[in-house]
Phi, psi and omega in degrees: 000130182283153179288145177291143179270346180212137177233128176270108185297326180295316180293320180297314179297322180296319182291326184267350187289140178274091187291132183291343184260002179287139179295148178090354180252136177248141182230129185275353184248028186295339180261010186288353177292337181239344182231120182203160179267316178228166177302337183267007178253014175276176181296337182283351180287320184224325189278324185222152170283156173293135182303139184244321190236350177225145180293135181289156178294315179248148178281189180218158181301146184300316183293328179291314179297317178304311184294320180295317179292321178298318180298319179292320180291339176298343180283347178291164176288173178272119186306321184290341179262006173280087185274007176275337191258144173276346188283133184294148181233010181219137169220155179291155184302320181296321178292319178299320180296317177299320179295315180296319182294337183242022187294336183271358183278137185256124181296340183279351184252077185293327183291326182280330186234065185295327180294318177297320180292328174296320177295323176300313180296323179294321178298316178301316180296316180300315180294318180301316179289325178297329183262015169081032176302141188269154180302134179093345178275146179251088182296146178222145182192181183203154167284150177227179178281354179165182181291334180300309178298320181297319178296318179298320179293317179297316178293320180295320178298319178296318180296316182295319179295320178297316180297316181299316181294317181294318180296321179297333179265000180073028184255161181294140179239020189269353187230056178290147175223160178223147183258134173206163181273160182294347180264008186297148178291155188300333182300326181291321177290325177299318178304310183299317183288314184291326185251019170055060176236133178297129183263109178261097184268118182265133180295147177241164186208175175298326179298323179269013181055043175055036177219183179300135174268117183306322181293323178292327174299313181302324184278354185239354177274153176205191184294341181263005179282117182280340181170177177236127171275116177248136189251125176261078179120092182294138175300326184285307193234354179084001182291145172272136174280152186282083186301314184294320179296317179295320176300318180296319178298318180290329174298315180296319179298320179293320179297325183280324190241341184085359181270122182263109184250119183277167174245132164254126182266117173274096179252042184313315175251314189295332182287350172254003178247310184303323180294335187256325184292145178299332181288343186051231177250032178083022178097347179267153171286148184217348190246213183289357171296337175267117183303334183284341177281109185264332183209151181223137173241157174209166177253113174297333182273008172254255183274006165282349169073030176248154175297162186305138174129011179215131171230176182218145168227138178227129170263142186296334179207149182298343179295338183267002173250102184306138186300324185281002170269354181259125179257138176259123186247144184231357194261012176246026175102354181199184178253130178216160177255142181227132174219047175241164178280326176267157177252273178293132178200155185291147180260351184301321181293328178293318178297318179295324177296316179296321176303312181299315182298320181281317183292313184279320184065181182298314184292326178294313177298319180300315181298319180294315181293319179295321177297316180297317179294321179296318179293324177294321177295318179301313180297316181299312183294322180293318179300315181290329181294338178291336186084351182271339187230154172230135180271133173276324172291159186221025178290350180263359179264148179305147184307125180095351177257124188238010180220156181286129183251018176103162183291347181278349181289153182298128184270318187236144183253225182288158177291331183264020181293153178229181180297340180295339179278356186231173176294142180284152178165182178281157175284067183238136177245106177252121187217163180215169173297141176289160179300321179296320179296315181296328179289317183280328182235061186295340181278351182267127178253149181299331179303326180295321178298316179299318182293317181290326176291330176296327177296337175265012175081003173279139171251104181232102186288143167265115190275103185279148175284139167238138193278019172234135183289351180283339188287155177235026184272052179057035172271161162285157183300158188298333177294341178246044192286002175253014183242136168230147187227155165264144184224133179237129175260124179266098178275175186290341179274002178268094183285169178297324178299317178293323177297317177302315180295319178299316179300314179300318181291320178297315180296317180297317179293321178297317178298322176298318179295322181294330181273356184261152176259182185300319181296318179300322187271351187305323178292340184263339187279142178295142180265170181296327183283339180074183180269175184300318183299317182289323180294329183267348188287158179293146178266010172080022179289148177274181187299326184290333184239022185296336179293344180271352184295137177300316173219117182292164181304326183292343182242353190279170171254122189236143182238137178255173182255135179263000000 
């Protein structure tokens, strides 16, 4: 008899399982759902699996359910070693305590929780001043569930203002478009798709430092452009886009045509780094100091140092938030205004954000951002010093130097150096195999490094190219379609000791790969067919050619960027 090529574990367990309800079987633990000695002496220990897809007829003791769920969750990775994510995984005990004590408070009920709402208003004010709101302006803003919701609100406000202006002039409003770069996070594309705005994605390149090229912006805006999404911190490489240059281009366009095109700044990570880091945004203005920047969003749960679940959006003045986007609510005991996409949402993260802002203060945040950037520089310089890797990110290069000049260049400067001595950007290390390494070890793929590091519990994604600029599955943009990179985010919980250990592990794994042949590496190397997720994912066809898609959006498996 030949061996089976596939085994369904669920079907196998079902067939072999001793079902408690089958006739002829007696079970001595039938009352264990309510009577037990330890969590492992209930019916779920041996007689039954924990229910997965249907609610059980009878419940189970709290301590038993807790232990069973905890055991299953132990199979997850270690959050602090998830170096793929920008989202914070550590908070101080006092902040956690405040969140737990207020976990039942609902942000939508302002009348019931006025103290929490006051803290919310204070956070908006602090952020507005941190981002350079000008004298005489009445900044307005809100907490959101993250930067995705904040981006949608910022984009929607731009669309509504554009429509109002066009209607007042008797002009067509059926063809709005928005400008963004090919490296943009998926939330920006979601806005365009969900709110029916033409998405003009501009290719980026090494020449444009993997961000929007101001000249390409000039060539693609027109009277139907509702705004430009400018990103302060690329998801791919951590680069800041040139906000001031793009603002200058749009100023010139308005002088020539009379069309006023606003900027929404996506500062999901950068808007909590640039205000504090000595490097700022590399010498350029980026915030409300530029009149063309009308709104800014950020993620409190990234470099705002709060657990997942809070973002922020601030408009420089209430005039830029159209009145008909604001709802007046009366049914929760008082009158309140709402201009968010979500209604009920937890308030604990807002309290934790205020705690961080007050507890850390400007100098505390500055120290954390400088430490993160210093650790990212250490990792970057060490990787390049091996000769095996080249960094695509450039926060470790002297200010004004944007390319690798060989292993002989000076790696470390003064002891008192700060981020101001280097290029501005996020504490992100994006790197790839060097050309010499690829030539000598052509059989080694970067995916293998990612896989072997995962065995050591690090999650470091190898960002694969996808040949459509519409995709957000961690590719580099299509203009750089021969490049794939590994990317590490240095969050504040990544200490120098952990960085040292990470460097040792990367070097050790690389040496193992160098000593291995094609046969040894075959289980780790990506195949031509790819994995299930890639085989099922959308190929990025637009509506006119959706019938050509290998798997349409309605059936695909899709992954977003955090």
